C-alpha positions in Angstrom: -16.0 76.6 34.8 -17.8 74.6 37.2 -21.1 75.0 36.1 -20.2 73.7 32.7 -18.4 70.5 34.0 -21.7 70.1 36.3 -24.1 70.3 33.5 -21.8 67.6 31.4 -21.6 65.4 34.5 -25.6 65.7 34.6 -25.8 64.9 31.1 -23.7 62.0 30.8 -25.3 60.6 33.9 -28.9 61.0 33.0 -28.6 59.0 29.8 -26.9 55.6 29.1 -25.0 55.7 26.1 -26.3 53.5 23.4 -23.4 50.6 23.0 -24.6 49.8 26.8 -28.2 49.0 25.8 -26.5 46.8 22.7 -24.1 44.8 24.9 -27.0 44.7 27.6 -29.3 43.2 24.9 -27.2 40.6 23.2 -26.6 39.4 26.8 -30.0 39.1 27.4 -30.8 37.3 24.1 -27.9 35.2 24.6 -28.9 33.7 27.7 -32.8 33.5 26.5 -31.1 31.2 23.7 -29.3 29.2 26.3 -32.0 28.4 27.6 -34.1 27.2 25.0 -31.4 25.0 24.1 -31.5 23.5 27.6 -35.1 22.6 27.3 -34.6 21.0 23.8 -31.6 18.8 25.2 -33.8 17.5 28.2 -36.6 16.8 25.4 -34.3 14.8 23.3 -32.5 13.4 26.3 -35.8 11.1 27.1 -36.3 9.1 23.9 -32.2 8.1 24.4 -33.0 6.9 27.7 -36.0 4.8 26.9 -34.0 3.4 23.9 -31.4 2.2 26.4 -33.7 0.3 27.9 -34.7 -1.7 24.9 -34.1 -5.8 25.1 -30.9 -6.3 23.7 -32.6 -8.4 20.6 -34.0 -5.1 19.4 -30.5 -3.8 20.1 -29.0 -6.0 17.7 -31.2 -5.4 14.9 -30.5 -1.9 15.1 -27.0 -2.1 14.9 -26.0 -3.6 11.6 -22.9 -1.5 11.1 -21.0 -3.9 13.8 -18.6 -6.0 12.3 -19.5 -9.5 12.0 -16.7 -12.4 12.0 -18.5 -15.1 9.8 -15.7 -16.1 8.1 -14.9 -19.1 10.8 -18.0 -20.9 9.9 -17.6 -20.0 6.4 -14.7 -21.5 6.0 -15.7 -25.2 8.1 -18.9 -25.0 5.7 -16.8 -24.6 2.6 -14.1 -27.0 3.5 -13.4 -29.8 0.6 -11.8 -33.0 1.2 -9.5 -34.3 -1.0 -9.0 -38.1 -1.8 -5.8 -39.9 -1.7 -3.7 -40.2 -4.4 -4.5 -43.0 -7.0 -1.3 -43.8 -8.5 1.9 -44.9 -5.9 5.0 -42.5 -4.9 7.4 -42.5 -7.7 10.6 -45.0 -7.2 13.0 -42.6 -7.0 11.3 -41.0 -3.9 10.9 -44.4 -2.2 14.7 -45.1 -2.7 15.8 -42.0 -1.0 13.8 -43.3 2.2 14.6 -46.9 1.5 17.8 -48.6 2.1 20.7 -49.7 -0.1 18.8 -52.8 -1.2 15.4 -50.5 -2.2 17.8 -48.0 -4.5 19.4 -50.9 -6.6 16.3 -52.2 -7.2 14.3 -48.6 -8.2 17.5 -47.9 -10.2 16.7 -51.0 -12.1 13.2 -49.8 -12.5 13.4 -46.3 -13.6 15.4 -47.3 -16.8 12.5 -49.4 -17.9 9.6 -46.7 -16.7 11.3 -43.5 -18.3 13.6 -43.3 -20.8 17.4 -42.0 -19.3 17.5 -38.2 -20.4 20.9 -36.0 -20.5 21.5 -32.5 -20.2 23.4 -30.5 -23.6 24.2 -27.2 -23.3 23.6 -24.8 -26.5 26.4 -21.9 -26.0 25.7 -20.4 -28.9 24.6 -20.8 -33.0 26.5 -19.0 -36.0 25.7 -18.8 -39.5 29.8 -19.4 -40.2 31.5 -22.1 -39.5 34.6 -20.7 -38.5 33.0 -18.7 -36.1 31.6 -22.0 -34.1 35.2 -23.5 -34.3 36.6 -20.6 -32.6 34.4 -20.8 -30.0 34.7 -24.4 -29.7 38.4 -24.1 -29.1 38.1 -21.5 -26.7 35.5 -23.6 -24.6 37.8 -26.9 -25.3 40.5 -24.8 -23.7 38.2 -24.1 -20.6 38.1 -28.1 -20.2 34.7 -29.0 -21.5 33.6 -31.5 -23.7 32.2 -29.1 -26.6 31.1 -30.2 -30.0 30.0 -28.4 -33.2 26.6 -29.4 -34.9 25.0 -28.3 -38.2 21.4 -27.9 -38.5 19.6 -26.6 -41.6 16.0 -24.8 -41.5 14.0 -22.7 -43.0 16.2 -19.6 -42.6 19.4 -21.2 -43.5 22.1 -23.6 -41.9 23.3 -22.7 -38.5 26.2 -24.2 -36.7 25.4 -25.0 -33.0 28.3 -25.2 -30.1 27.0 -27.7 -28.1 28.2 -28.6 -24.3 28.1 -32.0 -22.8 26.3 -33.9 -22.4 25.5 -34.0 -18.7 23.6 -36.8 -16.6 23.5 -34.8 -13.5 22.6 -31.3 -12.9 25.3 -30.4 -10.5 27.4 -30.9 -13.7 25.2 -28.6 -15.8 25.5 -25.9 -13.1 29.4 -26.2 -13.3 29.3 -26.2 -17.2 26.9 -23.0 -17.1 29.6 -21.1 -14.4 32.2 -21.3 -17.0 30.1 -20.3 -20.0 28.8 -17.6 -17.9 32.5 -16.7 -17.3 32.9 -16.4 -21.2 30.0 -14.3 -21.4 27.9 -16.6 -22.8 24.4 -17.8 -21.8 23.5 -21.1 -22.5 20.3 -23.1 -23.2 19.8 -25.8 -21.4 18.2 -28.9 -24.0 17.2 -32.2 -22.8 17.6 -35.0 -25.1 17.3 -39.2 -24.5 20.8 -40.8 -23.8 22.2 -43.0 -26.6 22.2 -46.6 -25.9 
């Protein structure tokens, strides 16, 4: 038995298995590729060192991707000067900034310059006069000044329920709130004041 074991040991030690040669070959080949790669990096590194020594003017030309903030100068170049207004300010604006004497004179001038307007709210319009009268009665009970106006056009005769007239927007807003409580969406109409 000892001869058989001795012969097996001698045959295994005399020749190396194939996988050892395969791993050794891959290791040597990888080392050679690594050396070639390092040699290539050294050659590529020299031109990079030269580009670092270039003057700043050439570097600026080669780097067009850098952001430029020119809008500060462009805004100044595109500035437009606006001339002062040719007309005077409206009288009602100067009346608020002036004293009591200025407001009296401004009030006297504004009716001559502009016709006085009143606001009227159209609560609804109906084809039937009875429906318009029913709504007028409801809104009168809500303490609103209501009237029914009849108008005829190409589509027929309409009975419009009008609330107002009001001279101030605050009173119009209050009347609109009352109409909104009655689930109505009124139209605001401007009309010249009757003298």
